[in-house]
DRENDO-583674 format. One line per field, with one value per residue (C-alpha): chain; x, y, z; residue in one letter. Coordinates in steps of 0.001 Angstrom, whole numbers. Example, Ala and Ser with C-alpha at 12.3 -4.5 7.8 and 13.67 -1.06 7.14 Angstrom:
2
kette <- [A,A]
px <- [12300,13670]
py <- [-4500,-1060]
pz <- [7800,7140]
rest <- [A,S]
END
This chain:
833
kette <- [A,A,A,A,A,A,A,A,A,A,A,A,A,A,A,A,A,A,A,A,A,A,A,A,A,A,A,A,A,A,A,A,A,A,A,A,A,A,A,A,A,A,A,A,A,A,A,A,A,A,A,A,A,A,A,A,A,A,A,A,A,A,A,A,A,A,A,A,A,A,A,A,A,A,A,A,A,A,A,A,A,A,A,A,A,A,A,A,A,A,A,A,A,A,A,A,A,A,A,A,A,A,A,A,A,A,A,A,A,A,A,A,A,A,A,A,A,A,A,A,A,A,A,A,A,A,A,A,A,A,A,A,A,A,A,A,A,A,A,A,A,A,A,A,A,A,A,A,A,A,A,A,A,A,A,A,A,A,A,A,A,A,A,A,A,A,A,A,A,A,A,A,A,A,A,A,A,A,A,A,A,A,A,A,A,A,A,A,A,A,A,A,A,A,A,A,A,A,A,A,A,A,A,A,A,A,A,A,A,A,A,A,A,A,A,A,A,A,A,A,A,A,A,A,A,A,A,A,A,A,A,A,A,A,A,A,A,A,A,A,A,A,A,A,A,A,A,A,A,A,A,A,A,A,A,A,A,A,A,A,A,A,A,A,A,A,A,A,A,A,A,A,A,A,A,A,A,A,A,A,A,A,A,A,A,A,A,A,A,A,A,A,A,A,A,A,A,A,A,A,A,A,A,A,A,A,A,A,A,A,A,A,A,A,A,A,A,A,A,A,A,A,A,A,A,A,A,A,A,A,A,A,A,A,A,A,A,A,A,A,A,A,A,A,A,A,A,A,A,A,A,A,A,A,A,A,A,A,A,A,A,A,A,A,A,A,A,A,A,A,A,A,A,A,A,A,A,A,A,A,A,A,A,A,A,A,A,A,A,A,A,A,A,A,A,A,A,A,A,A,A,A,A,A,A,A,A,A,A,A,A,A,A,A,A,A,A,A,A,A,A,A,A,A,A,A,A,A,A,A,A,A,A,A,A,A,A,A,A,A,A,A,A,A,A,A,A,A,A,A,A,A,A,A,A,A,A,A,A,A,A,A,A,A,A,A,A,A,A,A,A,A,A,A,A,A,A,A,A,A,A,A,A,A,A,A,A,A,A,A,A,A,A,A,A,A,A,A,A,A,A,A,A,A,A,A,A,A,A,A,A,A,A,A,A,A,A,A,A,A,A,A,A,A,A,A,A,A,A,A,A,A,A,A,A,A,A,A,A,A,A,A,A,A,A,A,A,A,A,A,A,A,A,A,A,A,A,A,A,A,A,A,A,A,A,A,A,A,A,A,A,A,A,A,A,A,A,A,A,A,A,A,A,A,A,A,A,A,A,A,A,A,A,A,A,A,A,A,A,A,A,A,A,A,A,A,A,A,A,A,A,A,A,A,A,A,A,A,A,A,A,A,A,A,A,A,A,A,A,A,A,A,A,A,A,A,A,A,A,A,A,A,A,A,A,A,A,A,A,A,A,A,A,A,A,A,A,A,A,A,A,A,A,A,A,A,A,A,A,A,A,A,A,A,A,A,A,A,A,A,A,A,A,A,A,A,A,A,A,A,A,A,A,A,A,A,A,A,A,A,A,A,A,A,A,A,A,A,A,A,A,A,A,A,A,A,A,A,A,A,A,A,A,A,A,A,A,A,A,A,A,A,A,A,A,A,A,A,A,A,A,A,A,A,A,A,A,A,A,A,A,A,A,A,A,A,A,A,A,A,A,A,A,A,A,A,A,A,A,A,A,A,A,A,A,A,A,A,A,A,A,A,A,A,A,A,A,A,A,A,A,A,A,A,A,A,A,A,A,A,A,A,A,A,A,A,A,A,A,A,A,A,A,A,A,A,A,A,A,A,A,A,A,A,A,A,A,A,A,A,A,A,A]
px <- [-6659,-10132,-12208,-15788,-17116,-15030,-16284,-19879,-19208,-17829,-20856,-23303,-21470,-21546,-25303,-26150,-23928,-25426,-28996,-28274,-26311,-28958,-32737,-32669,-30396,-31991,-35197,-36465,-38783,-42514,-44864,-46243,-47874,-45616,-41852,-39972,-36323,-33802,-32176,-35405,-35380,-31709,-32641,-35369,-32757,-30563,-33473,-34489,-30927,-30774,-34015,-33878,-35122,-32547,-33982,-31270,-30481,-28061,-24870,-26028,-29135,-31609,-32385,-35959,-36227,-38665,-36480,-39523,-40921,-38211,-37827,-41499,-41402,-38264,-39907,-42860,-41204,-37522,-35706,-33923,-30484,-31523,-33139,-29802,-27631,-30106,-30227,-26470,-25811,-28401,-27760,-24001,-24254,-26393,-24013,-20906,-22095,-24892,-24013,-20257,-19771,-16411,-14602,-16185,-19449,-19961,-19044,-21436,-24379,-23699,-23556,-26725,-28566,-27424,-28794,-32032,-32562,-31822,-34142,-36917,-36821,-36889,-39803,-41814,-41401,-42199,-45449,-46490,-45915,-47610,-50050,-50500,-48083,-50776,-53295,-53831,-51544,-48844,-49544,-49116,-45882,-44453,-45428,-43901,-40729,-40321,-41116,-38567,-35983,-36763,-36423,-33199,-31879,-32727,-31087,-27928,-27495,-27886,-25385,-22749,-23159,-22625,-19578,-18128,-18258,-21440,-23219,-26651,-29950,-33109,-35280,-33596,-33896,-37594,-38212,-36306,-38282,-41596,-41043,-39271,-42057,-44726,-42805,-42106,-45814,-46826,-44122,-44954,-48644,-47625,-45350,-48142,-50448,-47812,-47602,-51362,-51464,-48560,-50521,-53992,-53681,-50134,-51232,-52639,-49076,-48813,-51482,-49915,-46528,-47949,-49371,-46108,-44032,-46288,-46226,-42445,-41814,-44314,-42682,-39219,-40404,-41991,-38784,-36785,-39294,-39195,-35404,-35415,-38006,-35847,-32889,-34941,-35847,-32185,-31252,-33880,-32508,-28985,-29890,-31202,-28540,-25361,-26437,-27015,-23335,-20957,-17898,-15810,-14524,-17962,-19552,-17082,-17777,-21540,-21283,-19228,-21464,-24674,-23131,-22054,-25515,-27453,-25507,-25081,-21286,-18735,-16229,-16461,-13598,-13028,-9987,-9324,-6165,-3692,-4722,-2067,-822,-3388,-1977,-3946,-6444,-7451,-9707,-11687,-14611,-13817,-16224,-16921,-17763,-14413,-12048,-8716,-6080,-4664,-880,1171,-1359,473,-569,-2042,-3208,-1152,-2133,-3144,-5408,-8763,-10880,-8829,-11601,-14004,-11785,-12541,-16292,-16930,-18417,-16613,-18528,-16703,-19044,-18065,-16334,-14891,-11342,-8974,-6212,-8586,-10325,-7159,-9339,-6931,-7315,-9229,-12017,-14724,-16620,-16602,-17910,-16293,-17836,-16587,-17308,-16430,-15560,-14978,-13471,-11353,-12297,-12257,-13427,-16092,-15687,-17734,-16616,-17556,-21320,-22527,-25365,-24736,-25293,-25560,-23157,-23278,-25456,-25732,-28806,-26637,-24098,-26794,-27956,-24331,-23870,-27008,-25697,-22322,-24048,-25695,-22490,-20430,-22653,-22587,-18831,-18218,-20315,-18586,-15175,-16056,-17220,-14074,-11934,-13889,-13499,-9787,-9369,-11423,-9325,-6168,-7450,-8381,-4927,-3319,-5461,-4248,-604,2440,3193,6976,7529,4272,3859,587,85,-1251,-4876,-4236,-2103,-5084,-7339,-4833,-4631,-8397,-8421,-5363,-4390,-7411,-8528,-5501,-2600,615,2955,3366,6971,7873,11058,12614,15731,18557,19833,17681,17266,20974,20735,18123,20088,23419,22613,19285,15715,16169,18802,16569,13717,16026,17027,13392,12467,15376,14696,11008,11939,14278,11692,9023,11291,12438,9300,6905,3917,2473,5011,3743,5341,3718,5453,8885,11425,9014,7932,5641,5420,2368,3315,273,545,3937,5036,7638,10581,9611,8988,12452,14007,12227,13404,17010,16504,15120,18122,20493,18659,18697,22390,23577,25069,22703,24261,23592,25426,29091,28360,27644,25599,25267,21848,20915,17527,15767,12910,10012,7691,4147,2365,-1312,-3434,-1012,-111,-3284,-6553,-6541,-4138,-3827,-2936,-344,1263,1441,3009,5427,6451,7088,9246,11124,11792,13110,15443,16739,17350,19011,20961,19754,18401,15368,12932,9633,6998,6939,3908,4836,2910,953,2886,6083,4475,3086,6578,8038,5265,5841,9600,9079,6620,8920,12341,12462,11659,14102,16936,15977,15623,18814,16977,18983,22533,25843,27418,31100,33191,36868,39772,43198,46764,47455,51015,50583,46944,46449,43113,43610,40053,36425,33871,30602,27553,24051,21492,17968,16746,13018,10622,8517,10788,13985,17288,16722,19642,21141,19526,16181,17230,18994,16217,13624,15776,16187,12468,11500,14080,15954,19308,21050,19870,20751,24342,24891,23492,25726,28901,28147,27443,30717,32748,31281,31968,35538,36121,34681,36976,39967,39086,39054,42520,41469,42704,40806,40023,36323,35244,31787,30209,28845,26574,27032,24585,26862,29759,27826,26931,29440,28365,29741,33259,31810,29283,32046,34205,31315,30668,34359,34209,30987,32027,35719,36671,40040,39913,42825,40983,37873,37769,34984,34393,33202,32472,34092,30711,29662,32777,32509,28921,30316,34079,34777,32200,33205,36834,35844,34074,36865,39518,37495,37296,41018,41631,39603,42035,39804,40987,39256,38900,37700,35179,34488,37557,37626,33858,33396,35465,38639,40973,44089,44719,41905,43542,46273,43671,41794,42963,42443,44673,43458,41626,39342,39451,35947,35107,34200,37936,38796,36417,37945,41110,39333,39776,43300,43502,42601,45162,46082,47987,45379,44871,48626,49153,46407,47929,51421,50232,48202,51296,53278,50782,51237,47837,47001,45122,42225,40726,37153,35177,37946,36117,38748,42312,43677,42301,43851,47258,47062,46166,49012,51391,50104,50896,47470,47806,44509,42138,38372,35864,33995,37228,38284,34973,31362,29824,29027,27536,29847,29950,31560,34349,36475,36623,37372,40043,41774,41997,45566,45816,45091,47883,46896,48069,51076,51060,48526,46621,47729,46636,45845,47125,49135,47528,48966,50809]
py <- [-11236,-12791,-11130,-12174,-9097,-9888,-13455,-12203,-9971,-12929,-15026,-12331,-11965,-15725,-15928,-13119,-14626,-18092,-16768,-14822,-17640,-20123,-19623,-15958,-16550,-15724,-14237,-11374,-8504,-9271,-8393,-4859,-2105,439,606,2040,3021,1451,4794,6184,3307,4028,7672,6401,4466,7593,9654,6946,6892,10674,11163,8744,8552,7344,5595,5618,2481,1993,1837,2259,3150,1494,3532,3730,4781,4750,2093,-162,2303,1856,-1792,-2682,-726,-2680,-6002,-5232,-3515,-4681,-7982,-9261,-8469,-4916,-4516,-5529,-3106,-250,-847,-1111,1942,4195,3026,3224,6847,7697,5968,7540,11060,11721,9578,9603,6007,4381,1151,-1954,-170,726,-2778,-4321,-2166,-2960,-6691,-6350,-4629,-7350,-10086,-8140,-7752,-11437,-12708,-10218,-11026,-14781,-14608,-12258,-14450,-17650,-16228,-14413,-17343,-16461,-13993,-10277,-8223,-5541,-8114,-8970,-11951,-9590,-7330,-10294,-11304,-7784,-7451,-10831,-9954,-6605,-8076,-10842,-8290,-6149,-9078,-10103,-6551,-6371,-9700,-8968,-5465,-6887,-9620,-7220,-4988,-8032,-9167,-5643,-5796,-3760,-6497,-8009,-6888,-8933,-5978,-3684,-6311,-6822,-3064,-2740,-5576,-4208,-666,-1868,-4236,-1606,889,-1756,-2682,959,1706,-1441,-450,2996,1470,-814,2198,3950,908,842,4568,4289,1742,3287,7048,8438,12055,10994,10410,14167,14017,10910,12652,15445,12953,10988,14138,15222,11757,11541,14910,14157,10830,12377,15104,12523,10494,13646,14590,11078,11188,14514,13190,10129,12453,14356,11058,10093,13497,13043,9577,11011,13534,10738,8157,10159,11256,7676,6992,9076,7079,9405,6781,5220,8652,9615,6351,6933,10518,9443,6450,8485,11248,8698,7151,10421,11969,8782,8923,6143,7901,9929,11547,13751,15972,17639,19771,19506,21014,21426,17958,16288,15549,16115,13387,12430,9376,7755,5373,1906,-390,-2392,718,1020,3981,4085,6669,8227,8150,11247,13664,16734,19069,21375,20507,21524,25009,23728,20849,20980,21414,24221,26784,24728,25185,28918,28469,28165,24909,23329,21597,19913,18296,15526,16732,19958,20894,19167,21712,24355,22341,20404,17327,14350,11167,8879,10969,11986,14547,15693,18103,19518,21565,23054,21278,23058,20783,22569,25582,23498,23907,20595,19472,16906,15381,13143,12051,9874,10068,6517,6870,6696,9985,11877,14243,16476,19591,22874,21392,18478,20971,22766,19432,18528,21804,21108,17649,19116,21449,18524,16483,19253,19307,15531,15266,18021,16196,12899,14578,16118,12753,11159,13712,13099,9359,9720,11924,9513,6608,8569,9342,5708,4669,7140,5803,2282,2935,4426,7831,7433,4018,3517,140,-975,276,-1604,-1160,-2516,-5312,-6409,-6313,-8322,-10882,-11344,-11624,-13796,-15757,-16226,-19821,-20903,-20808,-18858,-16656,-13062,-11844,-8756,-6919,-4273,-2382,-2332,1000,2970,5895,6579,7028,9738,11268,11366,11611,13367,12327,12752,10018,7897,8278,7231,4122,3224,3647,1488,-1255,-1193,-1569,-4473,-6291,-5759,-7154,-10067,-11032,-13534,-11919,-8627,-6177,-3384,-641,-505,2672,3857,1240,-1705,-3689,-6701,-9392,-11588,-14979,-17081,-20855,-21297,-23438,-22803,-23984,-21855,-18815,-19134,-19449,-16291,-14486,-15295,-13928,-10700,-10362,-10845,-8183,-5741,-6287,-5044,-1566,1335,4132,7591,10157,9252,7032,3302,2427,-1113,-1836,-4800,-6153,-8480,-10661,-12338,-14931,-15903,-18777,-18863,-20374,-21831,-18507,-16529,-16385,-12681,-10280,-8281,-11344,-12486,-9047,-8912,-12348,-11679,-8513,-10550,-12995,-10099,-8624,-11979,-12138,-8642,-9462,-12799,-11502,-14428,-12237,-14504,-16107,-17930,-16981,-19171,-18664,-17126,-16219,-13011,-11508,-11549,-9277,-7069,-6773,-5381,-2815,-1711,-1367,664,2979,3542,3740,7514,8186,5445,7235,10574,9141,7099,3797,2670,2609,777,-2271,-2861,-5939,-5623,-6100,-7113,-7085,-10604,-10533,-8860,-9534,-5915,-4271,-1796,-961,-1949,-2480,-614,-2825,-1345,-2536,-1515,-2119,-2245,-1980,-4873,-6987,-6525,-6625,-6059,-7137,-5358,-7990,-6382,-2765,-2123,-3406,-1409,1718,1067,684,3683,6001,6549,5047,8425,9539,6184,6277,9814,8886,5836,7682,10472,7977,6117,9329,10528,7150,7075,10535,9360,6304,8422,10685,7579,6587,3975,4882,2723,3061,2763,1063,1911,161,2412,1361,1393,4276,6319,5752,7448,10482,13208,14999,12218,13708,17029,15260,13226,16344,18130,15195,15086,18778,18469,15388,16164,12830,12164,11389,8925,6934,6512,3664,3431,-108,-503,-3556,-4496,-4823,-1391,210,-1574,-485,2852,2857,6362,8076,6018,7018,10682,10106,7886,10437,13052,10888,10192,13930,14367,11942,8956,5424,3195,-584,-3108,-5302,-8952,-8939,-11886,-12233,-9496,-8665,-9995,-7920,-6710,-4459,-2200,-1812,275,2824,2942,5144,2307,1380,-2128,-5136,-7329,-11030,-12413,-14880,-17575,-17879,-17770,-20556,-22922,-22870,-25060,-27882,-29326,-30376,-26976,-25469,-21924,-20912,-18467,-16864,-16580,-15005,-12489,-11489,-11166,-9062,-6823,-6256,-5517,-2752,-1356,-2505,-3962,-7262,-7909,-11379,-11535,-14551,-16033,-18483,-21064,-21080,-23220,-20741,-17868,-19578,-20324,-16748,-15420,-17751,-16508,-12935,-11438,-8116,-7808,-10438,-10139,-12787,-14617,-16265,-12831,-11259,-11035,-7654,-5708,-2370,630,582,-2871,-2023,15,-2672,-5314,-3255,-2131,-5616,-6785,-10100,-9866,-12088,-14449,-18086,-18582,-22388,-25022,-26656,-30142,-32719,-30192,-31013,-28394,-26753,-27611,-24841]
pz <- [-41823,-42036,-39322,-38467,-40294,-43383,-43272,-43220,-46238,-48186,-47223,-48379,-51674,-52176,-51461,-53883,-56555,-56055,-56397,-59586,-61146,-60081,-59965,-61123,-64071,-67380,-65923,-68090,-67297,-66884,-69794,-69322,-71340,-69618,-70109,-67109,-67854,-65486,-64781,-63309,-60821,-60058,-59378,-57073,-55095,-54943,-53553,-51067,-49804,-49525,-47607,-44699,-41128,-38582,-35514,-32799,-30829,-27913,-29972,-33587,-35578,-37902,-41014,-42321,-45969,-48883,-50491,-50973,-53558,-56224,-55224,-55951,-59234,-60202,-59298,-61583,-64545,-64610,-64890,-61729,-63139,-64159,-60724,-59113,-61065,-60680,-56940,-56515,-58690,-57069,-53518,-54027,-55178,-52138,-49744,-51260,-51966,-49511,-46506,-47202,-46241,-46794,-46049,-44605,-43790,-47444,-48572,-46056,-47198,-50840,-50087,-48007,-50877,-53282,-51036,-50453,-54220,-54849,-52109,-52959,-56693,-56041,-53577,-55841,-58913,-56985,-55544,-58746,-61056,-64343,-62789,-63405,-61237,-60765,-59524,-55836,-56293,-57462,-54477,-52128,-53826,-53595,-49918,-49061,-50952,-49172,-45724,-46277,-47397,-44355,-41924,-43608,-43288,-39543,-38891,-40861,-39364,-35865,-36691,-38009,-34942,-32738,-34715,-34468,-30668,-30187,-28258,-28739,-27267,-27997,-26991,-29513,-32260,-31521,-31601,-34882,-36466,-35210,-36426,-39583,-40629,-40033,-42148,-44771,-45026,-45378,-47918,-49883,-50025,-51236,-53876,-55189,-55393,-57470,-59768,-60241,-60965,-63398,-65406,-65150,-64301,-64250,-63564,-60208,-59061,-58458,-55770,-54315,-54224,-52071,-49614,-49528,-48916,-46044,-44509,-44901,-43292,-40511,-39808,-39815,-37448,-35180,-35039,-34233,-31552,-30123,-30078,-28197,-25781,-25205,-24533,-21947,-20286,-20261,-18797,-16083,-15388,-15372,-12654,-10467,-11294,-10788,-7320,-6176,-5480,-3394,-4401,-6571,-8994,-9425,-9844,-12578,-14402,-14102,-15373,-18390,-19094,-18979,-21094,-23667,-23855,-23739,-26600,-28614,-28476,-28640,-26357,-23132,-21189,-18146,-17624,-14245,-13936,-11067,-7733,-5053,-4134,-6384,-9872,-13056,-13911,-17462,-17670,-20462,-20050,-21382,-23208,-20032,-17992,-16236,-16121,-17921,-17019,-20151,-19920,-20493,-18980,-17750,-14950,-17616,-21151,-24187,-25387,-28821,-27727,-29528,-26380,-24769,-25289,-23167,-20092,-20149,-20376,-24130,-25304,-28258,-31061,-33943,-36451,-38814,-41961,-40549,-41481,-39021,-39512,-38173,-35462,-34380,-33817,-33788,-35766,-35561,-33943,-36426,-34357,-30737,-28106,-24967,-22160,-18912,-15631,-12387,-9450,-6161,-7877,-10244,-13908,-15704,-19147,-20038,-23506,-25802,-29255,-32257,-32810,-33229,-35720,-39434,-41164,-37882,-36169,-33114,-33410,-31474,-29775,-28611,-27263,-25225,-23857,-23038,-21154,-19108,-18327,-17294,-14843,-13053,-13301,-11666,-8587,-8273,-8827,-6292,-3676,-4454,-4271,-906,399,-1041,816,4031,3618,2912,5974,8086,6800,7608,11108,11600,10386,12783,15629,14857,14016,15664,14083,14447,12893,10988,12705,14296,17848,20848,19751,16258,17699,19805,16753,14705,17481,17444,13643,13053,16136,18381,18167,16112,18501,18244,20248,21340,21416,23469,22421,24714,23662,26194,27511,25088,27460,27355,23583,24097,26960,25183,21476,21694,21016,17264,17267,19483,16996,14150,16096,16778,13116,11983,14543,13610,9945,10687,12781,10127,7412,9570,11443,9947,11619,12859,14325,16592,18602,22011,23173,24235,23244,23367,20312,20078,17399,16820,15393,14425,14185,15868,18795,21486,19374,16376,18571,20122,16668,15521,18674,17851,14338,15808,18103,15189,13202,16118,16907,13524,14072,13416,11334,12809,10709,11298,14305,14235,17295,18646,20128,22294,23305,25711,24506,26281,24750,25753,24006,23074,24567,27121,28735,28139,26224,25339,23708,26944,28981,26463,26282,30076,30325,27460,29307,32461,30467,28864,32303,33466,30443,31208,34893,34160,31160,29053,26239,25613,28047,27659,30191,33286,35516,38852,41977,41645,44542,42421,39860,42600,44129,40910,40635,44235,43723,40551,42287,45309,43651,43177,46813,47893,46073,47607,51121,50997,51304,48300,49592,49239,50800,50326,49581,50575,48157,49425,48148,46907,48337,51712,52458,53446,52478,49650,48690,48418,45678,46236,45658,45521,48082,48937,52459,51803,54761,53433,51262,53239,51315,47571,45363,42314,40051,40889,41405,38101,35738,37685,37405,33706,33085,35200,33636,36920,35978,35688,39117,40646,39287,40532,43947,44274,43225,45682,48489,47797,47769,51045,52643,51330,52859,56183,56282,55471,58383,60603,59403,56857,53362,50869,47182,46324,43098,41682,38695,35964,33095,29353,29233,31513,29105,26314,28439,27665,30853,33061,33603,34752,36978,38662,39034,40746,43088,44053,44916,46914,48908,49424,47858,46292,42558,42684,45363,43153,40632,38075,36794,33203,31066,27773,26042,27268,25789,22442,21809,20612,21109,19787,21983,25012,24493,24685,28010,29385,28457,30283,33408,33258,33043,36242,37914,38641,37935,35403,35553,32961,34791,33848,31603,29212,28756,26168,23122,24830,22681,24484,21491,22644,26064,24449,23402,26723,29646,32164,35095,35895,34575,36621,35709,35509,38259,35712,34944,38638,39603,37026,39091,41648,39128,39697,36047,34629,32237,33274,30165,28855,32273,32886,29463,30106,33455,31968,29003,31327,33461,30314,29572,33071,34339,37743,37708,40076,40551,41836,42991,45147,47387,48452,49704,46792,44268,46241,46302,42580,41695,43818,42041,38655,39600,40350,42201,44090,45465,46035,47025,49740,50966,52173,53129,52146,51206,54366,55428,55637,59444,59423,57003,59423,62146,59521,57806,60986,62503,63036,61185,57478,56176,53364,53214,50953,50796,49917,52744,53666,51123,48381,44895,43019,39943,36540,34732]
rest <- [M,L,T,P,V,N,G,L,L,L,A,L,T,A,V,A,T,A,L,F,L,G,P,L,R,G,M,S,A,L,P,S,T,L,A,V,P,W,W,T,V,A,I,G,F,V,L,S,G,A,F,V,I,H,V,P,L,S,S,S,A,Y,T,H,T,L,R,E,L,P,S,V,I,A,L,V,F,L,S,P,S,T,Y,L,W,S,S,L,L,G,S,G,I,A,L,L,V,V,Q,R,Q,R,G,S,K,L,V,F,N,M,C,L,F,A,V,E,V,S,V,A,A,L,I,F,R,V,I,L,G,S,G,D,P,T,S,P,R,G,W,L,G,A,L,A,A,M,L,A,A,G,L,L,S,C,G,L,V,T,L,V,I,F,L,S,G,G,G,Y,S,P,E,I,L,R,E,A,I,R,S,G,L,L,A,C,T,A,N,C,G,L,A,L,L,V,V,V,L,L,V,S,E,P,L,A,L,V,L,L,G,V,V,V,A,V,L,F,L,S,N,R,G,Y,V,A,F,A,A,R,Y,A,Q,L,E,L,L,Y,R,F,V,G,T,V,G,A,S,L,D,L,G,R,T,V,A,T,V,L,G,E,A,R,E,L,L,G,A,A,R,A,E,L,Y,V,P,A,D,G,D,R,P,A,Q,H,V,V,L,T,A,D,G,G,L,E,N,L,S,G,S,A,D,S,P,P,P,D,V,W,W,T,A,S,S,V,G,R,G,V,L,I,A,A,G,Q,D,R,T,R,T,R,L,P,E,P,L,T,D,A,M,A,V,Q,V,S,I,D,G,I,V,G,V,L,I,V,A,D,R,L,F,A,G,K,T,F,T,P,Q,D,L,R,L,F,E,A,L,A,G,H,A,A,S,T,L,Q,N,A,R,L,V,D,L,I,R,A,E,A,A,E,R,D,H,E,A,R,H,D,P,L,T,G,L,P,N,R,R,E,F,Q,A,Q,F,E,A,R,A,A,G,R,G,G,A,V,V,M,V,D,L,D,D,F,K,E,I,N,D,T,L,G,H,G,A,G,D,D,V,L,R,E,I,G,R,R,L,A,S,T,A,D,G,V,V,A,R,L,G,G,D,E,F,A,V,L,L,P,D,V,D,R,V,A,A,L,A,F,A,E,E,Y,L,E,A,I,R,R,P,V,A,L,D,D,V,F,L,A,V,G,A,S,I,G,I,A,L,Y,P,L,H,G,A,T,G,D,A,L,L,T,H,A,D,V,A,M,Y,A,A,K,V,A,G,T,R,V,E,V,Y,A,P,E,P,E,N,G,R,H,R,R,L,V,L,A,A,Q,M,E,S,A,I,A,D,G,A,I,T,L,W,Y,Q,P,K,C,D,A,R,T,G,K,P,V,G,V,E,A,L,V,R,W,I,H,P,I,Y,G,L,V,S,P,A,E,I,L,P,V,A,E,R,T,G,L,M,R,R,L,T,D,H,L,V,E,T,A,L,R,Q,Q,A,A,W,R,A,D,G,L,D,L,T,V,A,V,N,I,T,A,R,D,L,L,D,E,R,L,P,S,I,V,Q,N,L,L,T,V,T,G,G,L,P,D,R,L,T,L,E,I,T,E,S,G,I,M,R,D,L,D,R,C,L,T,V,L,D,G,L,A,A,V,G,V,K,L,S,I,D,D,F,G,T,G,Y,S,S,L,A,Y,L,E,R,L,P,V,S,E,V,K,I,D,Q,S,F,V,R,R,L,A,D,P,G,H,N,T,T,V,L,Q,S,T,I,Q,M,S,H,A,L,G,L,S,V,V,A,E,G,V,E,T,A,P,V,L,V,A,L,T,A,L,G,V,D,I,I,Q,G,Y,H,L,A,Y,P,M,P,A,V,E,I,A,P,W,G,L,S,A,D,R,A,L,P,R,T,L,P,A,G,A,A,P,L,S,A]
END
């Protein structure tokens, strides 16, 4: 493949060939009284290649030699072709044997020398013309030829470095040209002096040789001193630079970059072994100054890795040319150093490899400098690591302050911040999600199960919601939906409900979870996150009370909100004081009209608000965590009242509604048994009404509780039958004694054209299972007659009696005439079958 470097080599070869086949072809040596053998010039090129002065640059080095000395002698005493072969032979031997160059670098230098010889010979002959080479004209021609060759060398070396990916620096090129031309001028003057002495006084060359040797050694010493001084400056800069950043990653990159530059290396690495939870880190500095993680780094290095000794405090120096089987230095590295660096008690290894400068390798002095650098680097890396740990801990603390520890979701504080960042000024919606009957999960399954449910619901909302999901506390979640309107917000709410309703797997139990959702729109319902959360909470409360699942906030008088707060604050004392009590609605035998029982309905006679209905009481009890106490209080009150009526000669069953949460509480049978004992109530005169949906939330657990209640002797009734799962197959598994037809079915009987087939089939199948059938919501005589004709056993509704306090039940029940009408009123149309 033709690379840019290979293309340059071909171009140099073509130029040299063109010059020798063109203007230089056939040129012979200049007339002279002194004959200089070509091999002496070749030896001169060998010596000039062996004794060189390398001037380091950022990624390479320019080499200053006494090459001008044999070159000027060849210009004066040899033909151009002999000059070329002498130069290539002598320089090639020096490159191969002394500098051990191989490959493209060797080829480039040989091509460069060929072009230099061609250009120098052409310029010298053009300027000299027919003049004497030892005359001033000859001096000028030789100086011009050497300066041109030197400029050409600087340009071509810079170009090949650029083509090889080493970059281009005008400052470095200018410095190379400046120092190179000065050296070239001095060397050329020395070479001309040698020529003059060769012709006129050869013995004087001995004196000149002494001067040249002293100057050469002095110059070499000066360059070495300047290089060491530059290293000290770089070390001083390193101490100041690496402490400027406290970012760990940036500090590591700076340390490796400065080490690479200070020691003139092509590669720099850092290895830090594993420490507790922190895995081992092995990074190398890339060409662009970034960090690359070396794959396959284990927690500890292999025992035979070449730099193992450095991890125990001994610096490792491997110079170029050492035996790889002994040093274990891997290909393609040519030389390397490794020193220990201690970071907060962890012993790591700092590595540099591949000395950049031609003919140079790492020395013991470089190793001492590297160890000094590692000492400063260790302190800086330790400080950066400490700051990195502090920052990580601070970030973790900040994350904890902004997120819920259980679910990992944003908390109320972060939700407010997200609202300001994402929704303020743009419009959107805040959706409040409250899980139904969550307290009963904690009470019956334990808080661990409750936490699992919260985590799973949080995960589902986060994966479903197109916005920010937060857990506000307890069983409340909030969703921020930017850029949505009312319709879109309602659609999202339905998606959330569907996601929540999927059964949650808890070990071997599949738990159904419901939720109520409230929506507040921005800016219609509030200008701040707090206001929107408050109004979404109000809408959610309204959805829970109404049983609609989802409600959009509707502004209400401030006194309505105040009323709910007052009821919540006073509920506990109202239960203890008996302010929350029961009213009773009679139930009669559909055939005889005789009262057979009552349904207990919760009421709160509030000193300010008067009669508070169940629609307000139950949600407040749910939200305040008092549902368990309220149920126990109501069952106890009903049992005491039933015993009091029995003492007065009125034997009535009492039906009490219990919640889905109660059905999951395995303590319920023992609680009821204890209340029966305390109150003197009869278990067969107590009916507990349960809903289909409450049972089906966790059928297996509910069956355990229901079987326990049946064992106590109480009766069980399915309330609102037909509105839930409506599966008569489940009735065979449940220890229930009656079903209660929902009043929505009963009210349809007021329509003369209504088809009663479904209702009649339900009543007949219930009877076939040995269950009594109760119809509630009977408000008119025609409906009562129709239900009696269909075979309903017990009637309840406003047509018989409205709910009333306990003191009114006895007079009502003991009154003489309780017969129910058996025929339709005059003019009434019969119901279709």
